[in-house]
C-alpha positions in Angstrom: -25.4 18.5 11.3 -27.4 20.9 13.3 -30.5 20.3 15.5 -32.8 21.6 12.8 -31.5 19.0 10.3 -32.0 16.3 13.0 -35.6 17.5 13.5 -36.2 17.4 9.8 -34.7 13.9 9.5 -36.9 12.7 12.3 -40.0 14.2 10.7 -39.1 12.6 7.3 -38.5 9.3 8.9 -41.9 9.4 10.6 -43.5 10.6 7.3 -42.0 7.7 5.3 -42.4 5.2 8.0 -46.2 5.8 8.0 -46.2 5.5 4.2 -44.3 2.2 4.4 -47.4 0.5 5.8 -49.5 1.6 2.8 -47.0 1.8 0.0 -44.3 -0.8 1.0 -40.9 -1.1 -0.5 -40.6 2.4 -2.1 -41.1 4.1 1.3 -38.6 1.8 3.0 -36.0 2.7 0.3 -36.8 6.4 0.9 -36.1 5.8 4.7 -32.7 4.5 3.9 -31.9 7.6 1.8 -33.1 9.8 4.7 -30.9 8.1 7.2 -27.7 8.6 5.1 -28.5 12.0 3.6 -26.5 15.1 4.5 -28.2 18.5 5.2 -28.5 19.3 1.4 -29.8 15.8 0.7 -32.4 16.1 3.4 -33.6 19.4 1.9 -33.9 17.8 -1.6 -35.8 14.8 -0.1 -38.2 17.1 1.7 -38.8 19.1 -1.4 -39.5 16.0 -3.5 -42.0 14.9 -0.8 -43.7 18.3 -0.7 -42.4 19.0 2.9 -41.5 22.6 3.7 -38.0 22.3 5.0 -37.9 26.0 5.8 -40.2 25.4 8.7 -37.3 23.5 10.3 -35.0 26.4 9.8 -33.3 25.0 6.7 -32.9 26.8 3.5 -31.6 25.5 0.1 -28.1 26.6 -0.6 
């Protein structure tokens, strides 16, 4: 995993961590997925959440 993927993972963890206070269990489950996702999985999660992964230097394969 490269530094860009680590940066995206950190961003998504913060994004979902903030949501966990308002939404609850669904965001906590999403955080578990983010922790275990590979680079491609992170891109998919980011896309599903509406986060532009390309700003982290990642592109969909």
